[in-house]
C-alpha positions in Angstrom: 47.0 -38.9 22.2 44.1 -38.0 24.5 43.3 -39.3 28.4 39.6 -40.2 28.8 37.9 -39.3 32.2 34.8 -41.5 32.9 32.0 -41.2 35.2 32.2 -42.9 38.7 30.3 -46.0 38.1 30.8 -46.5 34.6 30.3 -50.0 33.6 33.4 -52.0 32.9 33.7 -53.8 29.5 34.5 -57.5 28.7 37.2 -55.9 25.7 40.6 -57.1 26.4 43.1 -54.2 26.7 44.4 -52.9 24.0 42.9 -51.4 20.8 39.0 -51.4 20.9 37.4 -53.8 18.1 35.8 -50.8 16.2 36.8 -48.8 13.0 36.8 -44.9 13.7 37.1 -43.0 10.3 37.7 -39.4 10.5 35.8 -37.7 7.5 37.6 -34.3 6.1 35.5 -31.7 4.5 35.7 -33.3 0.9 33.7 -36.1 2.1 37.2 -38.3 2.6 38.8 -40.2 5.3 41.8 -38.2 6.6 42.6 -40.5 9.4 40.8 -42.4 11.9 40.8 -42.7 15.8 42.0 -45.8 18.0 40.4 -46.5 21.2 42.1 -47.9 23.9 40.7 -49.9 26.6 42.7 -50.8 30.1 40.8 -53.0 32.6 37.9 -52.7 30.9 37.4 -48.8 30.4 37.6 -46.8 28.0 41.5 -45.2 28.0 42.7 -43.3 25.5 41.9 -42.3 22.1 44.6 -41.8 19.7 44.4 -40.2 16.0 45.9 -41.1 12.9 46.1 -39.0 9.9 46.6 -39.9 6.2 48.9 -37.3 4.6 51.9 -34.9 5.6 50.4 -32.7 7.9 49.1 -34.2 11.3 46.2 -32.5 12.6 46.2 -29.9 15.7 42.9 -30.9 17.5 41.0 -34.1 17.7 38.0 -34.1 14.9 34.3 -32.2 15.6 31.4 -34.9 16.2 30.3 -34.9 12.6 33.5 -35.9 11.3 33.7 -39.4 13.3 31.9 -42.2 11.9 31.9 -45.5 14.3 31.7 -49.4 12.8 32.5 -52.2 14.8 34.9 -54.4 12.8 32.3 -57.5 12.6 30.0 -54.7 10.4 32.9 -54.4 7.8 
């Protein structure tokens, strides 16, 4: 997990505490889904990013920006 730091004055969200209602797949070099990121919300702010993985070896770092897609749960 990675703790996030937000700028002072960042707007508060109406999303309740817990995982945000978004799907954030991580795409590997082959174009396959290798895992996903889970964005956790606390007191209306993004608080943590948790990375899951599919397979035997856990990732050693967060994915590069071009490996990440974002979808609202309502889009799927």
